[in-house]
C-alpha positions as CSV (number, residue, x, y, z in Angstrom):
1,X,-11.1,51.9,-5.7
2,X,-13.5,50.2,-3.2
3,X,-14.2,48.0,-6.3
4,X,-10.5,47.5,-7.0
5,X,-9.7,46.6,-3.7
6,X,-12.5,44.2,-3.9
7,X,-11.3,42.6,-7.2
8,X,-8.0,41.9,-5.6
9,X,-8.9,40.3,-2.4
10,X,-11.1,38.0,-4.6
11,X,-7.7,37.3,-6.8
12,X,-6.1,36.7,-3.6
13,X,-8.4,34.2,-2.0
14,X,-10.2,32.3,-4.7
15,X,-10.4,29.1,-4.1
16,X,-7.8,26.5,-5.4
17,X,-7.3,23.1,-5.6
18,X,-5.0,20.0,-5.2
19,X,-4.6,16.4,-6.1
20,X,-4.9,13.9,-3.4
21,X,-4.8,10.0,-2.9
22,X,-7.6,8.8,-1.1
23,X,-8.5,5.2,-0.1
24,X,-10.5,3.8,-2.0
25,X,-10.9,0.5,-0.3
26,X,-8.2,-2.5,1.4
27,X,-8.4,-6.0,1.0
28,X,-7.9,-7.9,4.1
29,X,-6.4,-11.5,3.8
30,X,-5.5,-13.8,6.9
31,X,-4.4,-17.3,7.9
32,X,-5.0,-19.4,11.1
33,X,-3.5,-22.9,11.5
34,X,-3.3,-25.3,14.0
35,X,-1.5,-28.9,14.1
36,X,-2.9,-32.3,15.1
37,X,-0.6,-34.9,16.8
38,X,-1.0,-38.1,14.8
39,X,2.3,-40.1,15.7
40,X,2.4,-41.8,19.1
41,X,5.3,-39.8,21.3
42,X,6.4,-38.9,24.9
43,X,5.6,-35.2,24.5
44,X,2.0,-35.2,23.8
45,X,-1.2,-37.1,23.3
46,X,-2.4,-38.4,20.2
47,X,-5.5,-36.6,19.0
48,X,-3.6,-33.5,21.0
49,X,-3.9,-30.3,18.6
50,X,-1.1,-28.0,18.5
51,X,-2.2,-24.0,17.9
52,X,-0.4,-21.7,16.0
53,X,2.8,-19.6,17.4
54,X,5.1,-22.7,18.6
55,X,8.5,-22.6,17.6
56,X,8.6,-26.0,15.7
57,X,6.5,-28.7,14.5
58,X,8.6,-31.8,14.2
59,X,7.5,-34.9,11.6
60,X,7.4,-37.3,14.5
61,X,4.6,-35.5,16.1
62,X,2.4,-33.5,14.0
63,X,3.5,-34.0,10.5
64,X,0.6,-31.8,8.7
65,X,-0.9,-28.6,9.3
66,X,-4.6,-28.0,9.4
67,X,-5.0,-23.9,7.5
68,X,-7.7,-21.8,7.0
69,X,-7.3,-18.6,5.2
70,X,-10.3,-15.6,5.5
71,X,-10.0,-13.0,2.4
72,X,-12.3,-9.8,3.2
73,X,-12.6,-6.3,1.1
74,X,-13.8,-3.1,2.8
75,X,-14.7,-0.4,-0.1
76,X,-15.5,3.4,0.9
77,X,-19.3,3.0,-1.1
78,X,-20.3,-0.4,-2.5
79,X,-18.6,-3.5,-3.8
80,X,-20.2,-6.4,-6.0
81,X,-17.4,-9.0,-7.4
82,X,-17.1,-12.3,-8.6
83,X,-14.2,-14.1,-6.5
84,X,-12.0,-16.7,-7.0
85,X,-9.5,-18.5,-4.5
86,X,-7.0,-20.7,-5.2
87,X,-4.2,-22.2,-2.9
88,X,-0.4,-23.6,-4.0
89,X,2.7,-24.7,-2.4
90,X,5.4,-22.5,-4.1
91,X,8.9,-23.9,-3.5
92,X,11.6,-22.0,-5.9
93,X,15.7,-21.3,-5.6
94,X,17.9,-18.9,-6.5
95,X,20.3,-16.2,-5.8
96,X,19.7,-12.5,-4.0
97,X,16.8,-10.7,-2.3
98,X,13.6,-9.1,-3.6
99,X,13.4,-7.6,-6.7
100,X,17.5,-9.0,-7.9
101,X,16.7,-11.9,-6.7
102,X,17.6,-14.5,-9.5
103,X,15.0,-17.7,-9.6
104,X,16.9,-21.0,-10.5
105,X,14.1,-22.8,-10.4
106,X,10.5,-22.8,-8.9
107,X,7.3,-25.3,-8.8
108,X,3.8,-25.2,-8.0
109,X,1.8,-27.5,-5.8
110,X,-2.0,-27.4,-6.1
111,X,-3.1,-27.2,-2.2
112,X,-7.0,-28.5,-2.2
113,X,-9.7,-27.0,-4.4
114,X,-10.4,-23.4,-6.0
115,X,-13.3,-21.9,-4.3
116,X,-15.3,-19.1,-6.0
117,X,-17.9,-17.2,-4.2
118,X,-20.1,-13.5,-5.3
119,X,-18.7,-10.7,-2.7
120,X,-20.4,-7.7,-1.8
121,X,-18.6,-4.9,0.9
122,X,-17.8,-6.5,4.3
123,X,-18.4,-10.1,2.7
124,X,-15.4,-12.5,3.2
125,X,-14.1,-16.0,2.2
126,X,-12.8,-18.6,3.2
127,X,-10.6,-21.7,2.5
128,X,-10.0,-24.3,4.0
129,X,-6.9,-27.0,3.7
130,X,-4.3,-29.5,5.1
131,X,-0.8,-29.8,4.2
132,X,1.5,-32.6,4.5
133,X,5.0,-31.3,4.9
134,X,7.0,-34.5,4.5
135,X,5.2,-34.6,1.0
136,X,5.8,-31.4,0.4
137,X,9.8,-31.8,1.7
138,X,9.9,-35.0,-0.3
139,X,8.5,-33.7,-4.0
140,X,10.6,-30.4,-3.4
141,X,13.7,-33.1,-3.0
142,X,13.1,-35.0,-6.2
143,X,13.4,-31.8,-8.1
144,X,16.6,-31.0,-6.8
145,X,17.7,-34.4,-7.2
146,X,16.5,-34.1,-11.2
147,X,18.5,-30.9,-11.4
148,X,21.3,-32.1,-9.3
149,X,20.9,-28.6,-7.5
150,X,21.9,-28.8,-3.9
151,X,21.0,-25.5,-2.8
152,X,18.1,-25.3,-0.3
153,X,15.2,-23.7,-1.7
154,X,12.4,-21.6,0.0
155,X,8.6,-22.9,0.6
156,X,5.6,-20.3,0.4
157,X,2.0,-21.3,0.7
158,X,0.3,-18.9,-1.4
159,X,-2.9,-18.2,-2.0
160,X,-4.1,-16.4,-5.6
161,X,-7.2,-14.1,-5.2
162,X,-8.6,-13.2,-8.4
163,X,-11.7,-10.7,-8.4
164,X,-13.8,-8.9,-10.9
165,X,-17.2,-6.5,-10.9
166,X,-17.6,-3.2,-9.1
167,X,-16.0,-1.6,-6.5
168,X,-17.7,2.0,-5.9
169,X,-19.4,1.4,-8.7
170,X,-16.6,1.3,-11.1
171,X,-15.0,-1.9,-12.7
172,X,-12.4,-3.7,-11.5
173,X,-10.1,-6.5,-12.5
174,X,-7.2,-7.8,-10.9
175,X,-5.2,-10.4,-8.9
176,X,-3.7,-10.2,-5.2
177,X,-1.6,-12.8,-3.7
178,X,-1.1,-13.5,-0.3
179,X,2.2,-15.6,0.8
180,X,3.5,-17.1,4.3
181,X,6.2,-18.9,4.8
182,X,7.2,-22.0,5.8
183,X,10.8,-23.0,7.1
184,X,11.5,-27.3,6.0
185,X,14.5,-28.2,7.7
186,X,14.8,-32.4,8.2
187,X,13.1,-32.8,11.0
188,X,10.6,-30.1,11.6
189,X,8.7,-27.2,10.4
190,X,8.1,-23.9,11.1
191,X,5.4,-21.2,10.3
192,X,5.3,-17.2,11.8
193,X,2.8,-16.7,14.4
194,X,1.4,-13.0,12.6
195,X,-0.6,-14.1,9.5
196,X,-2.7,-11.1,8.3
197,X,-2.3,-8.7,5.7
198,X,-4.1,-6.1,4.1
199,X,-3.8,-3.7,1.2
200,X,-5.2,-0.3,0.3
201,X,-5.8,0.8,-3.5
202,X,-6.3,4.4,-3.3
203,X,-8.2,6.8,-6.5
204,X,-7.0,10.4,-6.8
205,X,-9.7,13.4,-5.9
206,X,-8.9,17.3,-6.4
207,X,-9.6,18.7,-2.5
208,X,-10.1,22.4,-1.9
209,X,-6.8,24.0,-0.2
210,X,-7.4,26.5,2.8
211,X,-6.1,29.6,1.7
212,X,-3.2,30.9,4.2
213,X,-3.5,33.5,6.5
214,X,-0.8,35.4,4.5
215,X,-2.6,35.4,1.9
216,X,-5.4,36.5,3.4
217,X,-4.3,39.1,4.9
218,X,-2.2,41.7,2.6
219,X,-5.4,41.9,0.4
220,X,-7.2,42.2,2.9
221,X,-5.3,45.3,4.2
222,X,-5.7,46.5,0.6
223,X,-9.5,46.8,0.2
224,X,-9.9,48.2,3.6
225,X,-8.2,50.6,3.2
226,X,-9.8,51.2,-0.2
227,X,-13.1,51.5,1.8
228,X,-11.6,54.1,4.6
229,X,-10.9,56.5,1.6
230,X,-14.2,56.1,0.4
231,X,-15.7,56.5,3.7
232,X,-17.9,53.5,3.5
233,X,-18.4,50.1,5.4
234,X,-18.6,47.5,3.5
235,X,-20.1,44.2,4.8
236,X,-18.1,40.8,4.5
237,X,-19.4,37.4,3.9
238,X,-18.4,34.4,6.4
239,X,-15.6,32.3,4.8
240,X,-16.5,28.6,4.2
241,X,-14.2,26.6,6.3
242,X,-12.5,23.9,5.1
243,X,-12.9,20.6,7.6
244,X,-9.3,20.6,9.2
245,X,-10.1,16.9,10.7
246,X,-10.2,15.9,7.2
247,X,-7.3,17.5,5.7
248,X,-5.5,16.3,8.2
249,X,-6.0,12.7,7.8
250,X,-5.0,12.8,3.7
251,X,-1.7,14.3,4.8
252,X,-1.1,11.5,7.5
253,X,-2.0,8.9,4.6
254,X,0.0,10.7,2.2
255,X,2.9,10.9,4.4
256,X,3.0,7.0,5.2
257,X,2.0,5.7,1.7
258,X,5.2,5.2,1.3
259,X,5.5,2.1,4.0
260,X,1.8,0.7,3.3
261,X,3.2,-2.6,1.7
262,X,5.1,-3.3,4.9
263,X,2.3,-2.6,7.2
264,X,-0.4,-4.6,8.0
265,X,-3.4,-3.8,10.9
266,X,-3.8,-5.6,14.0
267,X,-4.3,-4.9,17.7
268,X,-1.5,-4.8,20.1
269,X,-1.4,-7.9,22.5
270,X,-3.2,-7.7,26.3
271,X,-0.4,-8.6,27.6
272,X,2.1,-6.3,26.3
273,X,3.6,-5.5,29.5
274,X,4.9,-9.1,29.6
275,X,7.6,-8.3,26.8
276,X,10.8,-6.5,26.9
277,X,9.6,-3.0,25.3
278,X,12.0,-1.2,22.8
279,X,10.9,2.4,21.6
280,X,11.6,3.1,18.1
281,X,11.7,6.9,17.3
282,X,10.1,7.1,14.0
283,X,8.0,4.9,11.7
284,X,10.5,4.9,8.6
285,X,13.0,3.4,11.5
286,X,10.8,0.4,12.8
287,X,10.6,-0.4,8.9
288,X,13.6,-0.9,8.4
289,X,14.1,-2.5,11.1
290,X,10.7,-5.2,10.5
291,X,13.1,-5.8,7.1
292,X,15.9,-6.3,8.9
293,X,14.2,-9.0,11.0
294,X,11.7,-10.4,8.0
295,X,8.7,-9.1,10.1
296,X,5.8,-7.2,9.2
297,X,4.9,-4.3,11.0
298,X,1.6,-4.0,12.7
299,X,-0.7,-0.8,13.3
300,X,-3.0,-0.6,16.0
301,X,-5.5,2.0,14.5
302,X,-6.6,2.4,18.1
303,X,-3.7,3.4,20.4
304,X,-1.9,4.4,16.8
305,X,0.8,1.8,18.2
306,X,3.2,0.7,15.2
307,X,5.1,-2.6,16.5
308,X,6.9,-5.7,15.6
309,X,7.3,-8.4,18.1
310,X,10.4,-10.7,17.7
311,X,12.0,-13.4,19.5
312,X,10.1,-12.1,22.5
313,X,10.7,-8.2,22.3
314,X,8.0,-6.0,21.3
315,X,9.6,-3.1,19.1
316,X,7.2,-0.1,19.0
317,X,6.4,2.9,18.3
318,X,3.3,5.6,18.8
319,X,2.3,8.6,16.2
320,X,1.3,11.0,18.5
321,X,0.2,13.5,15.5
322,X,-2.7,10.8,15.2
323,X,-3.2,11.0,19.2
C-alpha cells in the first residue's frame, strides 16, 4: 500500500511544463534635433539654435533642421551583427487609416548617405543629417501638381535599419523602420518631442510549472494514510521550489505583450508635478487614449509608471503589480 500511495503521489506531482515567450533582444532607436536660426528676424539673433520640442519652426526663421538618429541593440546574451542604416523622407497621400489605408501615391526622397557598422551587444550606431523643409515642401508639391491631385499628403522621416548576423548565437536577418512625422504647413513645420522607440523580439522557452496546493494535497493524504496502515514512518524529500519572481516576470510580460508596439521605454520627467495629471485606471485605457491622441505610451521601469504627455497634460497609469 505504501508503494501504491507513493506512486500516486509521484504521478500527481510529476513536473509539467508550459511554453512562454521571453525577451531575446531589444532594438532601441531615438531621434534628436535642433533648428538653427539662419535668417534675420525680430525674434532670435542669427546663429541661435532652437531646441527640440517647440510648437512650431518658421520657414522665415529656421527653415532647416539638424537631426541625429541613434540605434542600439540589447541582447539577452550576445550579438555580432552587420548593420546598415539609411534615411529618407517619405511623402504619401491616400484615404483611410492604419492597415486599411489605401495609398494613392508615395514618393521617397533620400537624405544624406547610408552608413554601415559592425555591432556587438550594447553598441550604438549614429546617423547625422540635415533636412531643408521648404525644399521638401516644393518637391512634394511638384508631385501633387503632376498628378493634379490636391489632397494634403503626410510626410515622415524614416530611418531603415537592415541587420544580419548572430544574436544569442542564433542567425538573424531582418529590417526595422523607425519613423517620425513632420507636419508641414504653408509657413512652418512641426515635429514631435518624444522620439524614442523600442521593440522587443521574443523566443519560446519551456517553463516548469509549480504544482498547486490542491494538486499536492490529495495524493499526499493518500500516501500518509498508506503509511499509517503499514505502521511505518516514511521520510519525505524536500521538493525543489520554482523561482516565483521569474514566473511573475513572465506572467507580466505575457499580460502586456499585446501593447508592446505602442510602448517605448523612458523616464518620467523630473518636473512632472508642474503638469496637470490625470490618472488612468488601466494600461489598456492609456494605450487607447494614446492612439486617439496620436502619441506613444512611455514606460518608466524604475517607477512602474506608464504615461503620455499631450498638450501639457500628463496621463499616467501605475502598474501596482510591478511595485
